[in-house]
N, C-alpha and C positions, 0 to 999 in steps of 0.2 A: 600529487595524491588525488585520489578519487573523492569527490564530495557529492553527497546526496541530500537534496533539499525537498521537503514536503510543503504543500500549501493547500489551502481550501477549507481548513477546519473553521469551526465557529459554533455559534448557538443557533439551534433550529428547534422548532416545535415538533412534537410527535406527529408523524405522518408526512413530514416535510422531506426535502431532499437536499443533498450536498454532493459535490463532486470534489474529490481529493486528487491532487496531482503530485507527481514525484519526478524530479529531473536529476539525472546524474551528469556530472562533468568531470573532466580530467582526461588523462591518457588511457582511454578505454579501447581495447581491441574488440571485445565482444561482450554481450550480456546474454547469459544462458537462462536465467530465471529471474522473474520479478514477482514480488509478493507484498501483501499488506498484512501487518500484524496489529493487534489491538491489545493494549494493557489498561484494564479497568482498575480502579482503586481496590486494593486488597486481593487482587486476582493475578494469576500467572499470565504472562504474555502468551497470546495464542494467535495462530495464523488464521486469518479469516478469508483470504483469497490469494491465489497464486496462479501464475501463468508461466508455462515452460515454452520457451521459444521453439517453434516448430511442433508444439504439442498442444494439449488441451488445458483448459482452465479448471481450477478446483476451488471449491467453496466450503467454508464451515456450514454445517447443516442449518444453523439458525439464521443465516443470511441468504440462503438460496432463494431465488426468485425476487430478491430485493436489491442485492448488490451485483454489480457487474464490473469485472476487472478487464482492462484493456492495456496492452503493452505495445510499444513501438520501439523496436531495437534501433532503427535508424535515427530516431529522434531522441533516443536515450530517456524515454519517459514511460511511466505507467500511471494510469488513472484508476480511480475507484469511484464509480457512480453509485451512490447510496440513495435508495428510494424507500418510502414508507418507514422512515426512521422511528425507532422505539427508544424509550429511556434506557433500556438495557444496552443500547449501542454506544452509550457514553463512554469515553475513554480517550487515551492518547493513541493515535494511529501512526504506526511507523512503517516506513518503506524499507524493504530489503531487496537487494539485487545481488545475484551471483555474477561477478564481473571478472573478465580476463584483462589483465594489464600487461605491460611489458615486463617479462620475467616472472609473472605470477599468473596462474591459471585457476579460474573458478573460485576465487575468494569471495566471501560474503561481505557486503558493505551495507551499513545502516544509516538512515537519516536520524535526525534528532526527534522527529515526531511532530504531529500537529493535533491539537486538541479538538475533540468533537463533543459537544454537550447537547443532549436532546432533552428538552424540558419545556413544559408549558408555563 
C-alpha cells in the first residue's frame, strides 16, 4: 500500500518560517498531482497549495507571496516553504497526492498531517 508521511511542523513565532516535507512510499507508478491542505479548528479543510506535474503551481490567495510549493516526482516528495507566518496559518497541514499504482490510476492518497502553530 502507498503511505504518505508529512514532517516539519512545529511552533513558530509570527513572521517566522517553516518548511514542511511530504514523502510517499510504496508501489508507485507515477504521481500526477501534489498538494497541501490545511484544517484549522472549526473550519473546513482547504487547499492552500498544489502543483500539477508538468503544469503550474496554484495557491490559496491568502498565502500567495509567502508560501512556495515544490514537488519532485522522481523523489516522491513535495515540500511547502512557509515564510512570514501568521497566527491564521495555524492548523494541521495535510499532504495529498494523486498517485497511480499497479492496477489503480490516479487515486488520491492522504497523509495524517503535521501540526503548525504560529504564536508569540
